[in-house]
TIMI-404955 format. One record per atom (N, C-alpha, C): residue number from 0; atom name; x, y, z. Coordinates in steps of 0.001 Angstrom, whole numbers. Example, Ala and Ser with C-alpha at 12.3 -4.5 7.8 and 13.67 -1.06 7.14 Angstrom:
<panus>
+-----+-------+---------+---------+---------+
! num ! atomo !       X !       Y !       Z !
+-----+-------+---------+---------+---------+
!   0 !     N !   13190 !   -5690 !    7800 !
!   0 !    CA !   12300 !   -4500 !    7800 !
!   0 !     C !   13200 !   -3300 !    7800 !
!   1 !     N !   12850 !   -2250 !    7080 !
!   1 !    CA !   13670 !   -1060 !    7140 !
!   1 !     C !   12900 !      30 !    7870 !
+-----+-------+---------+---------+---------+
</panus>
This chain:
<panus>
+-----+-------+---------+---------+---------+
! num ! atomo !       X !       Y !       Z !
+-----+-------+---------+---------+---------+
!   0 !     N !  -63185 !   17292 !  122537 !
!   0 !    CA !  -63953 !   18360 !  121914 !
!   0 !     C !  -63403 !   18932 !  120570 !
!   1 !     N !  -62234 !   19132 !  120456 !
!   1 !    CA !  -61389 !   19530 !  119370 !
!   1 !     C !  -61608 !   18660 !  118226 !
!   2 !     N !  -61977 !   17491 !  118418 !
!   2 !    CA !  -61988 !   16460 !  117378 !
!   2 !     C !  -62930 !   16853 !  116506 !
!   3 !     N !  -64161 !   17523 !  117097 !
!   3 !    CA !  -65552 !   18056 !  116217 !
!   3 !     C !  -64979 !   18988 !  115110 !
!   4 !     N !  -63628 !   19556 !  115346 !
!   4 !    CA !  -63407 !   20536 !  114554 !
!   4 !     C !  -62306 !   20088 !  113305 !
!   5 !     N !  -62313 !   18659 !  113243 !
!   5 !    CA !  -61613 !   18199 !  112355 !
!   5 !     C !  -62184 !   17831 !  111142 !
!   6 !     N !  -61873 !   18536 !  110097 !
!   6 !    CA !  -62465 !   18073 !  108660 !
!   6 !     C !  -62037 !   16854 !  108326 !
!   7 !     N !  -62847 !   16323 !  107261 !
!   7 !    CA !  -62680 !   14957 !  106666 !
!   7 !     C !  -61542 !   15194 !  105468 !
!   8 !     N !  -61597 !   16106 !  105097 !
!   8 !    CA !  -60377 !   16522 !  103882 !
!   8 !     C !  -59968 !   17838 !  104079 !
!   9 !     N !  -58780 !   18154 !  103430 !
!   9 !    CA !  -58088 !   19516 !  103809 !
!   9 !     C !  -57756 !   19717 !  102070 !
!  10 !     N !  -58079 !   20945 !  101533 !
!  10 !    CA !  -57810 !   21108 !  100043 !
!  10 !     C !  -57169 !   22635 !  100224 !
!  11 !     N !  -56261 !   23228 !   99302 !
!  11 !    CA !  -56002 !   24457 !   99187 !
!  11 !     C !  -57380 !   25499 !   98769 !
!  12 !     N !  -57768 !   24830 !   97606 !
!  12 !    CA !  -58802 !   25491 !   97121 !
!  12 !     C !  -60161 !   24708 !   96524 !
!  13 !     N !  -61333 !   25073 !   96338 !
!  13 !    CA !  -62407 !   24332 !   95872 !
!  13 !     C !  -61984 !   23706 !   94642 !
!  14 !     N !  -61129 !   24163 !   93770 !
!  14 !    CA !  -60504 !   23633 !   92454 !
!  14 !     C !  -59393 !   22457 !   92929 !
!  15 !     N !  -59283 !   22197 !   93826 !
!  15 !    CA !  -58497 !   21240 !   94247 !
!  15 !     C !  -59338 !   19973 !   94610 !
!  16 !     N !  -60468 !   19900 !   94635 !
!  16 !    CA !  -61410 !   19049 !   95198 !
!  16 !     C !  -61615 !   18144 !   93970 !
!  17 !     N !  -61374 !   16741 !   94262 !
!  17 !    CA !  -61422 !   15619 !   93334 !
!  17 !     C !  -63263 !   15490 !   93293 !
!  18 !     N !  -63751 !   15917 !   92043 !
!  18 !    CA !  -65126 !   15672 !   91793 !
!  18 !     C !  -65545 !   14254 !   91427 !
!  19 !     N !  -64770 !   13670 !   90701 !
!  19 !    CA !  -64810 !   12308 !   90322 !
!  19 !     C !  -64796 !   11453 !   91687 !
!  20 !     N !  -63765 !   11630 !   92740 !
!  20 !    CA !  -63827 !   10959 !   93916 !
!  20 !     C !  -65253 !   10936 !   94622 !
!  21 !     N !  -65818 !   12120 !   94751 !
!  21 !    CA !  -66882 !   12522 !   95292 !
!  21 !     C !  -67975 !   11729 !   94700 !
!  22 !     N !  -68000 !   11973 !   93301 !
!  22 !    CA !  -69261 !   11128 !   92382 !
!  22 !     C !  -69019 !    9600 !   92884 !
!  23 !     N !  -67742 !    9306 !   92769 !
!  23 !    CA !  -67721 !    7563 !   92921 !
!  23 !     C !  -68252 !    7257 !   94377 !
!  24 !     N !  -68024 !    7914 !   95309 !
!  24 !    CA !  -68611 !    7657 !   96777 !
!  24 !     C !  -69989 !    8056 !   96842 !
!  25 !     N !  -70698 !    8432 !   96016 !
!  25 !    CA !  -72331 !    8899 !   95878 !
!  25 !     C !  -72763 !    9880 !   96318 !
!  26 !     N !  -71644 !   10959 !   96512 !
!  26 !    CA !  -72039 !   12407 !   96803 !
!  26 !     C !  -72771 !   13012 !   95407 !
!  27 !     N !  -73741 !   13682 !   95846 !
!  27 !    CA !  -74575 !   14381 !   94719 !
!  27 !     C !  -75002 !   15770 !   95100 !
!  28 !     N !  -74516 !   16209 !   96032 !
!  28 !    CA !  -74926 !   17553 !   96602 !
!  28 !     C !  -73648 !   18126 !   97327 !
!  29 !     N !  -73487 !   19557 !   97189 !
!  29 !    CA !  -72648 !   20128 !   97502 !
!  29 !     C !  -72996 !   21737 !   98335 !
!  30 !     N !  -72959 !   21758 !   99607 !
!  30 !    CA !  -73123 !   22832 !  100671 !
!  30 !     C !  -72039 !   23594 !  100808 !
!  31 !     N !  -71896 !   24944 !  100176 !
!  31 !    CA !  -70672 !   25694 !  100480 !
!  31 !     C !  -70911 !   26825 !  100776 !
!  32 !     N !  -69833 !   27197 !  101605 !
!  32 !    CA !  -69827 !   28669 !  101932 !
!  32 !     C !  -69372 !   29431 !  100948 !
!  33 !     N !  -69658 !   30990 !  101300 !
!  33 !    CA !  -69144 !   31837 !  100461 !
!  33 !     C !  -67996 !   32616 !  100459 !
!  34 !     N !  -67902 !   33451 !  101399 !
!  34 !    CA !  -66611 !   34198 !  101635 !
!  34 !     C !  -65499 !   33476 !  102149 !
!  35 !     N !  -64598 !   33636 !  101423 !
!  35 !    CA !  -63002 !   33185 !  101610 !
!  35 !     C !  -63209 !   31483 !  101408 !
!  36 !     N !  -64292 !   30947 !  100721 !
!  36 !    CA !  -64156 !   29827 !  100272 !
!  36 !     C !  -64194 !   29781 !   98630 !
!  37 !     N !  -65472 !   30694 !   98301 !
!  37 !    CA !  -65485 !   30698 !   96864 !
!  37 !     C !  -64885 !   31843 !   96202 !
!  38 !     N !  -64871 !   32926 !   96832 !
!  38 !    CA !  -64183 !   34321 !   96736 !
!  38 !     C !  -63987 !   34851 !   97705 !
!  39 !     N !  -63027 !   36033 !   97759 !
!  39 !    CA !  -62700 !   36690 !   98852 !
!  39 !     C !  -63942 !   37280 !   99426 !
!  40 !     N !  -63912 !   37785 !  100834 !
!  40 !    CA !  -65104 !   38393 !  101503 !
!  40 !     C !  -65341 !   39753 !  100898 !
!  41 !     N !  -64548 !   40358 !   99943 !
!  41 !    CA !  -65010 !   41525 !   99526 !
!  41 !     C !  -65150 !   41482 !   97903 !
!  42 !     N !  -65162 !   40354 !   97385 !
!  42 !    CA !  -65203 !   40354 !   95904 !
!  42 !     C !  -66694 !   39870 !   95565 !
!  43 !     N !  -67326 !   41024 !   94844 !
!  43 !    CA !  -68791 !   40659 !   94606 !
!  43 !     C !  -69472 !   39693 !   93907 !
!  44 !     N !  -68587 !   39314 !   92731 !
!  44 !    CA !  -69268 !   38117 !   91938 !
!  44 !     C !  -68174 !   37239 !   91685 !
!  45 !     N !  -68599 !   35886 !   91293 !
!  45 !    CA !  -67708 !   34908 !   90791 !
!  45 !     C !  -66548 !   35411 !   89873 !
!  46 !     N !  -65586 !   34807 !   90098 !
!  46 !    CA !  -64588 !   35030 !   88960 !
!  46 !     C !  -64579 !   33945 !   87931 !
!  47 !     N !  -64061 !   34361 !   86723 !
!  47 !    CA !  -64185 !   33448 !   85409 !
!  47 !     C !  -64036 !   31946 !   85672 !
!  48 !     N !  -62903 !   31925 !   86601 !
!  48 !    CA !  -62278 !   30434 !   86890 !
!  48 !     C !  -63313 !   29866 !   87816 !
!  49 !     N !  -63918 !   30561 !   88725 !
!  49 !    CA !  -65052 !   30131 !   89817 !
!  49 !     C !  -66262 !   29606 !   88818 !
!  50 !     N !  -66754 !   30438 !   87653 !
!  50 !    CA !  -67877 !   30199 !   86869 !
!  50 !     C !  -67538 !   28877 !   86357 !
!  51 !     N !  -66474 !   28419 !   85620 !
!  51 !    CA !  -66168 !   27314 !   85026 !
!  51 !     C !  -66169 !   26293 !   85875 !
!  52 !     N !  -65473 !   26398 !   87119 !
!  52 !    CA !  -65605 !   25182 !   88118 !
!  52 !     C !  -67126 !   24969 !   88341 !
!  53 !     N !  -67791 !   25925 !   88808 !
!  53 !    CA !  -69242 !   25601 !   89031 !
!  53 !     C !  -69971 !   25095 !   87689 !
!  54 !     N !  -69625 !   25387 !   86869 !
!  54 !    CA !  -70224 !   24827 !   85452 !
!  54 !     C !  -69768 !   23344 !   85335 !
!  55 !     N !  -68582 !   22862 !   85657 !
!  55 !    CA !  -68022 !   21505 !   85601 !
!  55 !     C !  -69105 !   20801 !   86701 !
!  56 !     N !  -69121 !   21516 !   87923 !
!  56 !    CA !  -69800 !   20901 !   89065 !
!  56 !     C !  -71179 !   20374 !   88475 !
!  57 !     N !  -71929 !   21471 !   87870 !
!  57 !    CA !  -73449 !   21282 !   87498 !
!  57 !     C !  -73399 !   20135 !   86437 !
!  58 !     N !  -72450 !   20294 !   85317 !
!  58 !    CA !  -72360 !   19015 !   84336 !
!  58 !     C !  -72208 !   17898 !   84889 !
!  59 !     N !  -71582 !   17558 !   86045 !
!  59 !    CA !  -71197 !   16027 !   86552 !
!  59 !     C !  -72350 !   15829 !   87426 !
!  60 !     N !  -73431 !   16609 !   87610 !
!  60 !    CA !  -74675 !   16159 !   88228 !
!  60 !     C !  -74811 !   16547 !   89412 !
!  61 !     N !  -73904 !   17523 !   90215 !
!  61 !    CA !  -74044 !   17663 !   91638 !
!  61 !     C !  -74918 !   18984 !   91773 !
!  62 !     N !  -75609 !   18927 !   92648 !
!  62 !    CA !  -76539 !   20051 !   93268 !
!  62 !     C !  -75781 !   20883 !   94019 !
!  63 !     N !  -75935 !   22314 !   94026 !
!  63 !    CA !  -75209 !   23253 !   95026 !
!  63 !     C !  -76263 !   24095 !   95669 !
!  64 !     N !  -75822 !   24428 !   96855 !
!  64 !    CA !  -76527 !   25512 !   97467 !
!  64 !     C !  -75447 !   26147 !   98391 !
!  65 !     N !  -75456 !   27732 !   98647 !
!  65 !    CA !  -74530 !   28428 !   99208 !
!  65 !     C !  -75381 !   28576 !  100562 !
!  66 !     N !  -74459 !   28328 !  101490 !
!  66 !    CA !  -74869 !   28320 !  103056 !
!  66 !     C !  -73911 !   29536 !  103782 !
!  67 !     N !  -74491 !   30629 !  103780 !
!  67 !    CA !  -73322 !   31664 !  104454 !
!  67 !     C !  -74124 !   32574 !  105593 !
!  68 !     N !  -73362 !   32972 !  106445 !
!  68 !    CA !  -73460 !   33679 !  107657 !
!  68 !     C !  -73679 !   35183 !  107169 !
!  69 !     N !  -73263 !   35558 !  105920 !
!  69 !    CA !  -73296 !   36689 !  105572 !
!  69 !     C !  -75017 !   37397 !  105263 !
!  70 !     N !  -75216 !   38551 !  104980 !
!  70 !    CA !  -76684 !   39036 !  104746 !
!  70 !     C !  -77207 !   38484 !  103314 !
!  71 !     N !  -78271 !   38622 !  103323 !
!  71 !    CA !  -79119 !   38166 !  102023 !
!  71 !     C !  -78692 !   39130 !  101007 !
!  72 !     N !  -78405 !   40688 !  101016 !
!  72 !    CA !  -77928 !   41322 !   99752 !
!  72 !     C !  -76679 !   40685 !   99407 !
!  73 !     N !  -75664 !   40710 !  100376 !
!  73 !    CA !  -74391 !   40088 !   99829 !
!  73 !     C !  -74415 !   38782 !   99276 !
!  74 !     N !  -75197 !   37536 !   99885 !
!  74 !    CA !  -75124 !   36393 !   99308 !
!  74 !     C !  -76109 !   36500 !   97894 !
!  75 !     N !  -77137 !   37090 !   97995 !
!  75 !    CA !  -78113 !   37264 !   96699 !
!  75 !     C !  -77440 !   37650 !   95483 !
!  76 !     N !  -76551 !   39051 !   95684 !
!  76 !    CA !  -75938 !   39588 !   94529 !
!  76 !     C !  -74770 !   38529 !   93616 !
!  77 !     N !  -74381 !   37644 !   94877 !
!  77 !    CA !  -73081 !   36749 !   94423 !
!  77 !     C !  -74026 !   35353 !   93502 !
!  78 !     N !  -75005 !   35046 !   94266 !
!  78 !    CA !  -75612 !   33651 !   94068 !
!  78 !     C !  -76716 !   33636 !   92722 !
!  79 !     N !  -77428 !   34862 !   92749 !
!  79 !    CA !  -78570 !   34975 !   91786 !
!  79 !     C !  -77882 !   35020 !   90365 !
!  80 !     N !  -76699 !   35521 !   89939 !
!  80 !    CA !  -76644 !   35677 !   88491 !
!  80 !     C !  -75988 !   34203 !   88290 !
!  81 !     N !  -75695 !   33133 !   89179 !
!  81 !    CA !  -75153 !   31997 !   88943 !
!  81 !     C !  -76414 !   30965 !   89132 !
!  82 !     N !  -77427 !   31323 !   89339 !
!  82 !    CA !  -78681 !   30568 !   89333 !
!  82 !     C !  -78479 !   29475 !   90604 !
!  83 !     N !  -77700 !   29769 !   91298 !
!  83 !    CA !  -77656 !   29100 !   92885 !
!  83 !     C !  -78644 !   29343 !   93912 !
!  84 !     N !  -79177 !   28306 !   94380 !
!  84 !    CA !  -80164 !   28806 !   95558 !
!  84 !     C !  -79094 !   29070 !   97084 !
!  85 !     N !  -79568 !   29758 !   97830 !
!  85 !    CA !  -78707 !   30217 !   99028 !
!  85 !     C !  -79675 !   30205 !  100227 !
!  86 !     N !  -78858 !   30246 !  101135 !
!  86 !    CA !  -79259 !   30593 !  102444 !
!  86 !     C !  -78342 !   31572 !  103111 !
!  87 !     N !  -78851 !   32873 !  103439 !
!  87 !    CA !  -77916 !   33694 !  103959 !
!  87 !     C !  -78321 !   33995 !  105608 !
!  88 !     N !  -77564 !   34722 !  106283 !
!  88 !    CA !  -77842 !   34733 !  107836 !
!  88 !     C !  -78032 !   33370 !  108423 !
!  89 !     N !  -77228 !   32480 !  108034 !
!  89 !    CA !  -77383 !   31133 !  108543 !
!  89 !     C !  -77114 !   30832 !  109809 !
!  90 !     N !  -76255 !   31468 !  110548 !
!  90 !    CA !  -75910 !   31417 !  111877 !
!  90 !     C !  -75186 !   29973 !  112274 !
!  91 !     N !  -74313 !   29772 !  111244 !
!  91 !    CA !  -73566 !   28480 !  111123 !
!  91 !     C !  -72769 !   28777 !  112363 !
!  92 !     N !  -72599 !   27631 !  113330 !
!  92 !    CA !  -72714 !   26236 !  113040 !
!  92 !     C !  -73916 !   25636 !  113572 !
!  93 !     N !  -75120 !   26405 !  113629 !
!  93 !    CA !  -76329 !   25910 !  113991 !
!  93 !     C !  -76961 !   24841 !  112946 !
!  94 !     N !  -77298 !   23703 !  113474 !
!  94 !    CA !  -77872 !   22799 !  112708 !
!  94 !     C !  -79069 !   22977 !  111655 !
!  95 !     N !  -80101 !   23924 !  112173 !
!  95 !    CA !  -81086 !   24369 !  111220 !
!  95 !     C !  -80679 !   24853 !  110058 !
!  96 !     N !  -79598 !   25637 !  109872 !
!  96 !    CA !  -79290 !   26031 !  108440 !
!  96 !     C !  -78653 !   24884 !  107740 !
!  97 !     N !  -78210 !   23816 !  108055 !
!  97 !    CA !  -77650 !   22815 !  107394 !
!  97 !     C !  -78773 !   21566 !  107067 !
!  98 !     N !  -79736 !   21614 !  107960 !
!  98 !    CA !  -80769 !   20826 !  107557 !
!  98 !     C !  -81568 !   21617 !  106506 !
!  99 !     N !  -81953 !   22754 !  106473 !
!  99 !    CA !  -82433 !   23517 !  105479 !
!  99 !     C !  -81850 !   23446 !  104063 !
! 100 !     N !  -80563 !   23533 !  104132 !
! 100 !    CA !  -79819 !   23491 !  102937 !
! 100 !     C !  -79960 !   21963 !  102373 !
! 101 !     N !  -79978 !   20961 !  103339 !
! 101 !    CA !  -80224 !   19510 !  102746 !
! 101 !     C !  -81721 !   19463 !  102148 !
! 102 !     N !  -82520 !   20135 !  102863 !
! 102 !    CA !  -83925 !   20102 !  102161 !
! 102 !     C !  -83924 !   20847 !  100791 !
! 103 !     N !  -83229 !   21792 !  100675 !
! 103 !    CA !  -83253 !   22373 !   99243 !
! 103 !     C !  -82737 !   21451 !   98350 !
! 104 !     N !  -81748 !   20836 !   98761 !
! 104 !    CA !  -80989 !   19961 !   97695 !
! 104 !     C !  -81773 !   18599 !   97674 !
! 105 !     N !  -82731 !   18456 !   98382 !
! 105 !    CA !  -83578 !   17301 !   98594 !
! 105 !     C !  -82584 !   15841 !   98693 !
! 106 !     N !  -81472 !   15900 !   99646 !
! 106 !    CA !  -80692 !   14996 !   99590 !
! 106 !     C !  -80372 !   14429 !  101166 !
! 107 !     N !  -79962 !   13544 !  101472 !
! 107 !    CA !  -79547 !   13127 !  102844 !
! 107 !     C !  -78025 !   13530 !  103125 !
! 108 !     N !  -77679 !   13743 !  104311 !
! 108 !    CA !  -76143 !   13928 !  104556 !
! 108 !     C !  -75111 !   12897 !  103971 !
! 109 !     N !  -75488 !   11711 !  103826 !
! 109 !    CA !  -74681 !   10667 !  103067 !
! 109 !     C !  -74242 !   10963 !  101815 !
! 110 !     N !  -75049 !   11963 !  101223 !
! 110 !    CA !  -74842 !   11938 !   99657 !
! 110 !     C !  -74521 !   13477 !   99619 !
! 111 !     N !  -74085 !   14031 !  100548 !
! 111 !    CA !  -73780 !   15633 !  100486 !
! 111 !     C !  -72475 !   15842 !  101323 !
! 112 !     N !  -71797 !   16838 !  100457 !
! 112 !    CA !  -70576 !   17584 !  101403 !
! 112 !     C !  -70768 !   19035 !  101633 !
! 113 !     N !  -69923 !   19460 !  102753 !
! 113 !    CA !  -69958 !   20947 !  102801 !
! 113 !     C !  -68585 !   21269 !  102788 !
! 114 !     N !  -68517 !   22473 !  102370 !
! 114 !    CA !  -67186 !   23176 !  101928 !
! 114 !     C !  -66965 !   24450 !  102607 !
! 115 !     N !  -66105 !   24685 !  103069 !
! 115 !    CA !  -65902 !   26037 !  103966 !
! 115 !     C !  -64321 !   26313 !  104476 !
! 116 !     N !  -64439 !   27329 !  104910 !
! 116 !    CA !  -63055 !   27924 !  105104 !
! 116 !     C !  -62780 !   27980 !  106850 !
! 117 !     N !  -63798 !   27845 !  107445 !
! 117 !    CA !  -63800 !   27847 !  108910 !
! 117 !     C !  -64051 !   26479 !  109775 !
! 118 !     N !  -63159 !   26421 !  110518 !
! 118 !    CA !  -63396 !   25135 !  111430 !
! 118 !     C !  -64502 !   25386 !  112393 !
! 119 !     N !  -64705 !   26531 !  112854 !
! 119 !    CA !  -65845 !   26860 !  113940 !
! 119 !     C !  -67164 !   26879 !  113268 !
! 120 !     N !  -67311 !   27192 !  112002 !
! 120 !    CA !  -68556 !   27377 !  111519 !
! 120 !     C !  -68826 !   26190 !  110577 !
! 121 !     N !  -68356 !   26095 !  109651 !
! 121 !    CA !  -68267 !   25074 !  108368 !
! 121 !     C !  -68293 !   23737 !  108979 !
! 122 !     N !  -67059 !   23434 !  109410 !
! 122 !    CA !  -66633 !   22048 !  109836 !
! 122 !     C !  -67241 !   21668 !  111069 !
! 123 !     N !  -67448 !   22398 !  112116 !
! 123 !    CA !  -68161 !   21922 !  113276 !
! 123 !     C !  -69668 !   21756 !  112753 !
! 124 !     N !  -70246 !   22805 !  111992 !
! 124 !    CA !  -71635 !   22651 !  111852 !
! 124 !     C !  -72056 !   21474 !  110905 !
! 125 !     N !  -71108 !   21277 !  109737 !
! 125 !    CA !  -71055 !   19973 !  108873 !
! 125 !     C !  -70865 !   18695 !  109591 !
! 126 !     N !  -69986 !   18632 !  110537 !
! 126 !    CA !  -69961 !   17309 !  111083 !
! 126 !     C !  -71162 !   17049 !  112298 !
! 127 !     N !  -71628 !   18142 !  113086 !
! 127 !    CA !  -73013 !   18114 !  113713 !
! 127 !     C !  -74144 !   17404 !  112926 !
! 128 !     N !  -74014 !   17910 !  111664 !
! 128 !    CA !  -75048 !   17476 !  110600 !
! 128 !     C !  -74960 !   15908 !  109949 !
! 129 !     N !  -73628 !   15754 !  110318 !
! 129 !    CA !  -73493 !   14244 !  109788 !
! 129 !     C !  -72831 !   14256 !  108219 !
! 130 !     N !  -72268 !   15452 !  107810 !
! 130 !    CA !  -72022 !   15748 !  106402 !
! 130 !     C !  -70371 !   15395 !  106365 !
! 131 !     N !  -69896 !   14814 !  105226 !
! 131 !    CA !  -68524 !   14963 !  105181 !
! 131 !     C !  -67998 !   16448 !  104860 !
! 132 !     N !  -67033 !   16670 !  105616 !
! 132 !    CA !  -66426 !   18135 !  105623 !
! 132 !     C !  -65026 !   18388 !  104753 !
! 133 !     N !  -65209 !   19325 !  103953 !
! 133 !    CA !  -63879 !   19777 !  103024 !
! 133 !     C !  -63543 !   21072 !  103622 !
! 134 !     N !  -62354 !   21496 !  104238 !
! 134 !    CA !  -61725 !   22615 !  104652 !
! 134 !     C !  -60768 !   23173 !  103644 !
! 135 !     N !  -61188 !   24459 !  103020 !
! 135 !    CA !  -60184 !   25122 !  102274 !
! 135 !     C !  -59289 !   26198 !  102868 !
! 136 !     N !  -58299 !   26548 !  102313 !
! 136 !    CA !  -57625 !   27507 !  102859 !
! 136 !     C !  -58262 !   28836 !  102592 !
! 137 !     N !  -58405 !   29699 !  103381 !
! 137 !    CA !  -59420 !   31255 !  103110 !
! 137 !     C !  -58530 !   31870 !  102022 !
! 138 !     N !  -59153 !   32358 !  101317 !
! 138 !    CA !  -58909 !   32973 !  100067 !
! 138 !     C !  -58095 !   34586 !  100426 !
! 139 !     N !  -58969 !   35256 !  101021 !
! 139 !    CA !  -58394 !   36580 !  101459 !
! 139 !     C !  -58449 !   36852 !  102982 !
! 140 !     N !  -57747 !   36188 !  103691 !
! 140 !    CA !  -57992 !   36536 !  105241 !
! 140 !     C !  -57829 !   37836 !  105658 !
! 141 !     N !  -57186 !   38657 !  105077 !
! 141 !    CA !  -57001 !   40284 !  105445 !
! 141 !     C !  -58435 !   41128 !  105179 !
! 142 !     N !  -59263 !   40345 !  104592 !
! 142 !    CA !  -60636 !   40820 !  104278 !
! 142 !     C !  -61572 !   40557 !  105313 !
! 143 !     N !  -61364 !   39849 !  106375 !
! 143 !    CA !  -62372 !   39327 !  107305 !
! 143 !     C !  -62714 !   40200 !  108413 !
! 144 !     N !  -63968 !   40002 !  108496 !
! 144 !    CA !  -64519 !   41089 !  109481 !
! 144 !     C !  -63952 !   40448 !  111213 !
! 145 !     N !  -64533 !   41203 !  111970 !
! 145 !    CA !  -64226 !   41202 !  113416 !
! 145 !     C !  -64511 !   39663 !  114065 !
! 146 !     N !  -65720 !   39270 !  113645 !
! 146 !    CA !  -66376 !   38077 !  114074 !
! 146 !     C !  -65393 !   36898 !  113635 !
! 147 !     N !  -65115 !   36927 !  112314 !
! 147 !    CA !  -64291 !   35770 !  111583 !
! 147 !     C !  -62971 !   35795 !  112311 !
! 148 !     N !  -62178 !   37204 !  112582 !
! 148 !    CA !  -60972 !   37242 !  113121 !
! 148 !     C !  -61062 !   36651 !  114487 !
! 149 !     N !  -62229 !   36745 !  115176 !
! 149 !    CA !  -61904 !   36186 !  116612 !
! 149 !     C !  -61956 !   34576 !  116540 !
! 150 !     N !  -62762 !   34054 !  115550 !
! 150 !    CA !  -63059 !   32808 !  115198 !
! 150 !     C !  -61578 !   31939 !  114852 !
! 151 !     N !  -60766 !   32748 !  113951 !
! 151 !    CA !  -59270 !   32718 !  113625 !
! 151 !     C !  -58595 !   32477 !  114872 !
! 152 !     N !  -58657 !   33285 !  115645 !
! 152 !    CA !  -57757 !   33167 !  116862 !
! 152 !     C !  -58120 !   31795 !  117721 !
! 153 !     N !  -59410 !   31404 !  117866 !
! 153 !    CA !  -59854 !   30379 !  118596 !
! 153 !     C !  -59272 !   29102 !  117766 !
! 154 !     N !  -59641 !   29052 !  116396 !
! 154 !    CA !  -58838 !   28277 !  115477 !
! 154 !     C !  -57425 !   27793 !  115779 !
! 155 !     N !  -56809 !   28744 !  115915 !
! 155 !    CA !  -55349 !   28569 !  116197 !
! 155 !     C !  -54916 !   27770 !  117413 !
! 156 !     N !  -55743 !   28236 !  118339 !
! 156 !    CA !  -55487 !   27448 !  119650 !
! 156 !     C !  -55937 !   25899 !  119554 !
! 157 !     N !  -57109 !   25859 !  118785 !
! 157 !    CA !  -57411 !   24407 !  118520 !
! 157 !     C !  -56490 !   23663 !  117661 !
! 158 !     N !  -55910 !   24385 !  116652 !
! 158 !    CA !  -54828 !   23756 !  115679 !
! 158 !     C !  -53734 !   23270 !  116678 !
! 159 !     N !  -53306 !   24189 !  117366 !
! 159 !    CA !  -52148 !   23851 !  118084 !
! 159 !     C !  -52441 !   22563 !  118917 !
! 160 !     N !  -53477 !   22298 !  119585 !
! 160 !    CA !  -53828 !   21238 !  120422 !
! 160 !     C !  -54082 !   19906 !  119720 !
! 161 !     N !  -54641 !   20318 !  118448 !
! 161 !    CA !  -54618 !   19010 !  117383 !
! 161 !     C !  -53523 !   18473 !  117014 !
! 162 !     N !  -52619 !   19365 !  116694 !
! 162 !    CA !  -51147 !   19032 !  116195 !
! 162 !     C !  -50385 !   18385 !  117463 !
! 163 !     N !  -50437 !   18851 !  118657 !
! 163 !    CA !  -49765 !   18385 !  119829 !
! 163 !     C !  -50215 !   16919 !  119865 !
! 164 !     N !  -51724 !   16489 !  119499 !
! 164 !    CA !  -52320 !   15158 !  119672 !
! 164 !     C !  -51893 !   14463 !  118418 !
! 165 !     N !  -51347 !   15023 !  117576 !
! 165 !    CA !  -51009 !   14100 !  116422 !
! 165 !     C !  -52079 !   14051 !  115432 !
! 166 !     N !  -53213 !   14774 !  115786 !
! 166 !    CA !  -54661 !   14583 !  114817 !
! 166 !     C !  -54570 !   15609 !  113571 !
! 167 !     N !  -53800 !   16409 !  113428 !
! 167 !    CA !  -53660 !   17454 !  112191 !
! 167 !     C !  -52573 !   17110 !  111657 !
! 168 !     N !  -52378 !   17417 !  110273 !
! 168 !    CA !  -51508 !   17070 !  109377 !
! 168 !     C !  -50331 !   18212 !  109718 !
! 169 !     N !  -48847 !   18124 !  109500 !
! 169 !    CA !  -47987 !   19010 !  109831 !
! 169 !     C !  -48164 !   19828 !  108436 !
! 170 !     N !  -47564 !   21375 !  108739 !
! 170 !    CA !  -47731 !   22212 !  107754 !
! 170 !     C !  -47187 !   21715 !  106322 !
! 171 !     N !  -47802 !   21924 !  105343 !
! 171 !    CA !  -47299 !   21658 !  104070 !
! 171 !     C !  -48160 !   20186 !  103600 !
! 172 !     N !  -48496 !   19533 !  104553 !
! 172 !    CA !  -48978 !   18073 !  104429 !
! 172 !     C !  -50538 !   18468 !  104345 !
! 173 !     N !  -51242 !   17682 !  103489 !
! 173 !    CA !  -52636 !   17915 !  103391 !
! 173 !     C !  -53501 !   16331 !  103545 !
! 174 !     N !  -54594 !   16384 !  104403 !
! 174 !    CA !  -55184 !   15162 !  104595 !
! 174 !     C !  -56273 !   15162 !  103391 !
! 175 !     N !  -56324 !   13983 !  102707 !
! 175 !    CA !  -57633 !   13831 !  102127 !
! 175 !     C !  -58342 !   12449 !  101985 !
+-----+-------+---------+---------+---------+
</panus>
């Protein structure tokens, strides 16, 4: 069961994702979480560094959609100035939200990746939808709400089991 929580890749931040490698593999779409993936949960707008990264992503021909469990007001205020489509209140890891994101991108799972900071929502939902999953380190864990804090406790248990079975890289090591 815990194997479903294993991401295909682990990176520190979205800036560490090798876009050229994704392009070579035929990836054309990115479904990304918002809070603690692109910016901290209390950061209302994209940072200049993130705007630059998103510009590069678009220049390289990738389509992007934000898939968030947060509300429409939060996600809309972030995504609208960037011109990025979004799906709020997604109820990840439910499959319907991932299918809707794929529909917005007009792509199939084989040409799309999902990026997020949570194993129980982003990775599990992405794997269930047949997507390549990329786990990032949470940007500002101290800003997380109670539901995410509960998820983090469950993730710690899952991580301990995965490490014991030799399925998770040791600390400091990254899977790519």
